[in-house]
N, CA, C and O of each residue as an XYZ file, in Angstrom:
372
protein
N    -105.848    -58.517    -91.874
C    -107.075    -58.819    -91.525
C    -108.085    -57.595    -91.744
O    -107.712    -56.591    -91.138
N    -108.935    -57.483    -92.260
C    -109.823    -56.081    -92.136
C    -110.668    -55.941    -90.715
O    -111.096    -57.003    -90.263
N    -110.916    -54.868    -90.053
C    -111.716    -54.992    -89.018
C    -113.167    -54.162    -89.377
O    -113.349    -53.083    -89.941
N    -113.958    -54.992    -88.892
C    -115.686    -54.072    -88.972
C    -116.327    -54.089    -87.983
O    -116.055    -55.169    -87.459
N    -117.004    -53.585    -87.390
C    -117.730    -53.038    -86.222
C    -119.606    -53.357    -86.440
O    -120.152    -52.693    -87.322
N    -120.312    -54.159    -85.785
C    -121.772    -53.953    -86.185
C    -122.006    -52.973    -85.063
O    -121.256    -52.749    -84.113
N    -123.294    -52.373    -85.364
C    -124.257    -51.480    -84.767
C    -124.224    -51.772    -83.004
O    -124.048    -50.905    -82.148
N    -124.440    -53.212    -82.777
C    -124.763    -53.556    -81.602
C    -123.195    -53.399    -80.946
O    -123.056    -52.739    -79.916
N    -122.205    -53.946    -81.503
C    -121.019    -53.487    -80.801
C    -120.248    -52.395    -80.354
O    -119.418    -52.286    -79.451
N    -120.855    -51.353    -81.458
C    -120.711    -49.874    -81.303
C    -121.695    -49.578    -79.977
O    -121.210    -48.865    -79.098
N    -123.226    -50.159    -79.768
C    -123.984    -49.321    -78.572
C    -123.223    -49.973    -77.604
O    -123.208    -49.467    -76.482
N    -122.484    -51.162    -77.840
C    -121.990    -51.614    -76.231
C    -120.724    -50.925    -75.621
O    -120.213    -51.208    -74.538
N    -120.322    -50.001    -76.480
C    -119.157    -49.289    -75.951
C    -119.332    -47.978    -75.628
O    -118.506    -47.225    -75.113
N    -120.985    -47.634    -76.111
C    -121.193    -46.189    -75.827
C    -121.156    -45.943    -74.599
O    -121.427    -46.852    -73.813
N    -120.800    -44.611    -74.113
C    -120.649    -44.005    -72.556
C    -119.265    -44.664    -71.902
O    -118.821    -44.157    -70.872
N    -118.516    -45.920    -72.579
C    -117.507    -45.955    -71.611
C    -116.512    -44.967    -71.758
O    -116.350    -44.295    -72.776
N    -115.755    -44.879    -70.578
C    -114.589    -43.997    -70.587
C    -113.374    -44.217    -71.962
O    -113.149    -45.244    -72.604
N    -112.817    -43.009    -72.078
C    -111.729    -43.231    -73.012
C    -110.685    -44.180    -72.950
O    -110.177    -44.761    -73.909
N    -110.353    -44.316    -71.563
C    -109.166    -45.254    -71.291
C    -109.703    -46.760    -71.436
O    -108.908    -47.631    -71.788
N    -110.862    -47.033    -71.204
C    -111.483    -48.313    -71.923
C    -111.069    -48.589    -73.509
O    -110.474    -49.545    -74.005
N    -111.593    -47.424    -74.092
C    -111.861    -47.258    -75.501
C    -110.551    -47.808    -76.068
O    -110.329    -48.744    -76.835
N    -109.814    -46.998    -75.496
C    -108.489    -47.257    -75.779
C    -107.659    -48.646    -75.942
O    -106.765    -49.044    -76.689
N    -108.444    -49.200    -74.819
C    -107.882    -50.737    -74.743
C    -108.863    -51.948    -75.877
O    -108.514    -53.028    -76.352
N    -110.309    -51.095    -76.013
C    -110.780    -51.689    -76.919
C    -110.077    -51.772    -78.304
O    -110.115    -52.801    -78.979
N    -109.543    -50.833    -78.628
C    -108.974    -50.498    -79.810
C    -107.517    -51.275    -80.206
O    -107.139    -51.729    -81.286
N    -106.929    -51.239    -79.014
C    -105.752    -51.927    -79.072
C    -106.019    -53.700    -78.869
O    -105.211    -54.599    -79.102
N    -106.998    -53.777    -78.515
C    -107.448    -55.438    -78.421
C    -107.691    -55.629    -79.497
O    -106.906    -56.458    -79.958
N    -108.818    -55.091    -80.609
C    -109.108    -55.185    -81.690
C    -107.899    -55.366    -82.963
O    -107.754    -56.248    -83.809
N    -107.238    -54.293    -82.715
C    -105.768    -54.606    -83.471
C    -105.054    -55.877    -83.169
O    -104.724    -56.682    -84.040
N    -104.801    -56.037    -81.732
C    -104.254    -57.056    -81.524
C    -104.365    -58.353    -82.354
O    -103.509    -58.972    -82.987
N    -106.384    -58.691    -82.052
C    -106.739    -59.756    -82.511
C    -106.800    -59.647    -84.024
O    -106.995    -60.754    -84.528
N    -106.691    -58.615    -84.950
C    -106.537    -58.736    -86.306
C    -105.008    -59.044    -86.855
O    -104.674    -59.351    -87.999
N    -104.205    -58.869    -85.706
C    -102.482    -59.222    -86.085
C    -102.393    -60.652    -85.994
O    -101.834    -61.326    -86.859
N    -103.083    -61.264    -84.679
C    -102.827    -62.286    -84.332
C    -103.732    -63.424    -84.778
O    -103.580    -64.487    -84.176
N    -104.416    -63.382    -85.492
C    -105.640    -64.109    -85.786
C    -104.872    -65.041    -86.842
O    -104.091    -64.841    -87.773
N    -105.544    -66.286    -86.176
C    -104.968    -67.496    -87.518
C    -103.464    -68.000    -86.978
O    -103.048    -68.936    -87.661
N    -102.756    -67.681    -86.141
C    -101.734    -67.936    -85.566
C    -101.746    -68.726    -83.896
O    -101.212    -68.264    -82.887
N    -102.386    -69.793    -83.991
C    -103.023    -70.296    -82.705
C    -101.816    -70.257    -81.774
O    -102.130    -70.177    -80.587
N    -100.468    -70.296    -82.041
C     -99.663    -70.155    -80.818
C     -99.635    -68.803    -80.270
O     -99.204    -68.661    -79.126
N    -100.064    -67.725    -80.976
C    -100.412    -66.375    -80.356
C    -101.423    -66.317    -79.573
O    -101.396    -65.495    -78.657
N    -102.416    -67.068    -79.725
C    -104.085    -66.934    -79.168
C    -104.067    -66.717    -77.902
O    -104.689    -65.761    -77.437
N    -103.241    -67.695    -76.996
C    -103.192    -67.495    -75.417
C    -102.754    -66.362    -75.163
O    -103.553    -65.626    -74.585
N    -101.623    -65.895    -75.419
C    -101.045    -64.341    -75.263
C    -101.722    -63.364    -75.500
O    -101.413    -62.335    -74.899
N    -102.635    -63.332    -76.249
C    -103.591    -62.098    -76.787
C    -104.595    -62.543    -76.265
O    -105.542    -61.955    -76.786
N    -104.912    -63.181    -75.601
C    -106.279    -63.278    -75.105
C    -107.385    -64.010    -75.984
O    -108.521    -64.183    -75.542
N    -107.060    -64.359    -77.038
C    -108.136    -65.163    -77.824
C    -108.646    -66.440    -77.524
O    -107.896    -67.277    -77.023
N    -109.518    -66.631    -77.701
C    -110.178    -68.220    -77.703
C    -111.597    -68.269    -78.627
O    -112.331    -67.302    -78.830
N    -111.780    -69.550    -79.100
C    -112.884    -69.848    -79.524
C    -114.109    -69.766    -78.616
O    -114.066    -69.945    -77.399
N    -115.016    -69.528    -79.198
C    -116.478    -69.591    -78.597
C    -117.466    -70.720    -79.413
O    -117.179    -71.476    -80.342
N    -118.562    -70.549    -78.785
C    -119.682    -71.576    -79.401
C    -120.225    -70.786    -81.054
O    -120.039    -69.593    -81.292
N    -120.743    -71.535    -81.804
C    -121.265    -70.719    -82.965
C    -120.694    -70.081    -83.799
O    -121.294    -69.174    -84.376
N    -119.049    -70.457    -84.164
C    -118.189    -69.577    -84.791
C    -117.656    -68.504    -84.179
O    -116.834    -67.858    -84.828
N    -117.979    -68.087    -82.866
C    -117.636    -66.752    -82.694
C    -116.245    -66.994    -81.879
O    -115.756    -68.107    -81.684
N    -115.850    -66.109    -81.563
C    -114.347    -65.759    -80.889
C    -114.461    -64.626    -80.029
O    -115.417    -63.869    -80.196
N    -113.531    -64.376    -79.037
C    -113.414    -63.601    -77.986
C    -112.093    -63.107    -77.738
O    -111.138    -63.883    -77.727
N    -111.947    -61.750    -77.517
C    -110.814    -61.145    -76.902
C    -110.979    -60.457    -75.854
O    -112.153    -60.149    -75.649
N    -110.163    -60.068    -75.042
C    -110.211    -59.617    -73.802
C    -109.576    -58.233    -74.181
O    -108.510    -58.108    -74.783
N    -110.640    -56.882    -73.602
C    -110.141    -55.679    -73.477
C    -109.959    -55.252    -71.909
O    -110.978    -54.789    -71.397
N    -108.831    -55.343    -71.098
C    -109.069    -55.307    -69.965
C    -109.579    -56.390    -69.361
O    -109.669    -57.437    -70.002
N    -110.074    -56.305    -67.783
C    -109.964    -57.047    -67.112
C    -111.553    -57.756    -67.058
O    -111.868    -58.892    -66.703
N    -112.310    -56.758    -67.493
C    -114.021    -56.921    -67.467
C    -114.491    -56.987    -68.808
O    -115.586    -57.528    -68.964
N    -113.751    -56.446    -70.050
C    -114.676    -56.133    -71.148
C    -114.119    -57.264    -72.147
O    -112.961    -57.241    -72.563
N    -115.081    -58.284    -72.501
C    -114.549    -59.109    -73.406
C    -115.136    -58.593    -74.791
O    -116.199    -58.022    -74.545
N    -114.920    -58.579    -75.836
C    -115.145    -58.583    -77.166
C    -115.297    -59.834    -78.026
O    -114.397    -60.646    -78.241
N    -116.663    -59.896    -78.536
C    -116.978    -60.939    -79.409
C    -116.941    -60.757    -80.735
O    -117.648    -59.874    -81.221
N    -116.151    -61.518    -81.521
C    -116.253    -61.365    -83.229
C    -116.527    -62.698    -83.704
O    -116.669    -63.736    -83.058
N    -116.589    -62.433    -85.269
C    -116.516    -63.402    -85.916
C    -115.579    -63.221    -87.081
O    -115.023    -62.135    -87.239
N    -115.317    -64.500    -88.127
C    -114.464    -64.153    -88.947
C    -115.524    -64.339    -90.342
O    -116.370    -65.231    -90.402
N    -115.334    -63.499    -91.231
C    -116.130    -63.455    -92.767
C    -114.973    -62.900    -93.815
O    -114.743    -61.769    -94.245
N    -114.345    -64.186    -94.039
C    -113.701    -64.128    -95.534
C    -112.162    -63.131    -94.617
O    -111.734    -63.647    -93.584
N    -111.577    -61.946    -95.058
C    -110.194    -61.739    -94.829
C    -110.724    -60.779    -93.732
O    -109.882    -59.904    -93.532
N    -112.063    -60.601    -92.778
C    -112.501    -59.438    -91.819
C    -113.124    -60.466    -90.683
O    -113.648    -61.580    -90.666
N    -112.681    -59.221    -89.554
C    -113.235    -59.824    -88.240
C    -114.437    -58.975    -87.929
O    -114.394    -57.768    -87.687
N    -115.298    -59.577    -87.954
C    -116.450    -58.535    -87.420
C    -116.690    -58.492    -86.312
O    -117.230    -59.512    -85.886
N    -116.482    -57.554    -85.464
C    -116.512    -57.226    -83.956
C    -118.210    -57.091    -83.741
O    -118.921    -56.141    -84.067
N    -118.569    -58.245    -83.146
C    -120.070    -58.242    -82.859
C    -120.613    -57.353    -81.179
O    -121.313    -56.342    -81.119
N    -120.231    -57.853    -80.413
C    -120.576    -57.618    -79.384
C    -119.737    -57.395    -78.379
O    -118.646    -57.962    -78.446
N    -120.069    -56.400    -77.038
C    -118.935    -55.820    -76.437
C    -119.381    -56.225    -74.773
O    -120.397    -55.581    -74.515
N    -119.028    -56.927    -73.783
C    -119.694    -56.782    -72.634
C    -118.856    -57.689    -71.664
O    -117.765    -58.219    -71.873
N    -119.604    -57.724    -70.616
C    -118.835    -58.500    -69.418
C    -118.881    -59.783    -69.738
O    -119.434    -60.086    -70.796
N    -118.241    -60.940    -68.789
C    -118.548    -62.510    -69.431
C    -119.603    -62.780    -69.125
O    -119.969    -63.667    -69.896
N    -120.679    -62.457    -68.152
C    -121.742    -63.006    -68.214
C    -122.710    -62.423    -69.474
O    -123.449    -63.157    -70.130
N    -122.586    -61.145    -69.663
C    -123.315    -60.557    -70.996
C    -122.978    -61.505    -72.113
O    -123.904    -62.025    -72.737
N    -121.420    -61.838    -72.489
C    -121.296    -62.453    -73.432
C    -122.053    -64.279    -73.389
O    -122.399    -64.876    -74.408
N    -122.152    -64.835    -71.990
C    -122.658    -65.775    -72.001
C    -124.247    -65.727    -72.495
O    -124.801    -66.689    -73.028
N    -124.759    -64.708    -72.285
C    -126.151    -64.494    -72.333
C    -126.410    -64.155    -73.948
O    -127.358    -64.701    -74.512
N    -125.684    -63.392    -74.551
C    -125.750    -63.186    -75.868
C    -125.290    -64.647    -76.765
O    -125.780    -64.939    -77.855
N    -124.492    -65.274    -76.210
C    -124.197    -66.478    -76.898
C    -125.387    -67.394    -76.842
O    -125.594    -68.099    -77.829
N    -126.402    -67.491    -75.542
C    -127.432    -68.184    -75.483
C    -128.533    -67.954    -76.212
O    -129.259    -68.806    -76.724
N    -128.642    -66.803    -76.250
C    -129.740    -65.897    -76.967
C    -129.426    -66.043    -78.795
O    -130.285    -65.899    -79.664
N    -128.079    -66.337    -79.001
C    -127.963    -66.839    -80.794
C    -128.250    -68.271    -80.708
O    -128.292    -68.747    -81.843
N    -128.412    -68.931    -80.011
C    -128.854    -70.190    -80.196
C    -130.204    -70.724    -80.618
O    -130.570    -71.718    -81.245
N    -130.861    -69.613    -79.997
C    -132.496    -69.791    -80.535
C    -132.878    -69.456    -81.629
O    -134.057    -69.613    -81.945
């Protein structure tokens, strides 16, 4: 799988510490390697969300939201659990 990031995702990472950015990079790579293998999803922290979005964790508080587009995983949002809920709520409108 190929990894892509949109501008909103990159803005959500701006100003975060290097250690957190390293966790984000590791989480995106794990998601790409394990996506499509459901028996691995729980161990990787992958789960399906509404509207065709998926989520993976990068540390305890940071969630990464992505969607699949053919062979690509497009990371669209990074934030806390509550911020992800708000993101999904606003996408429904």
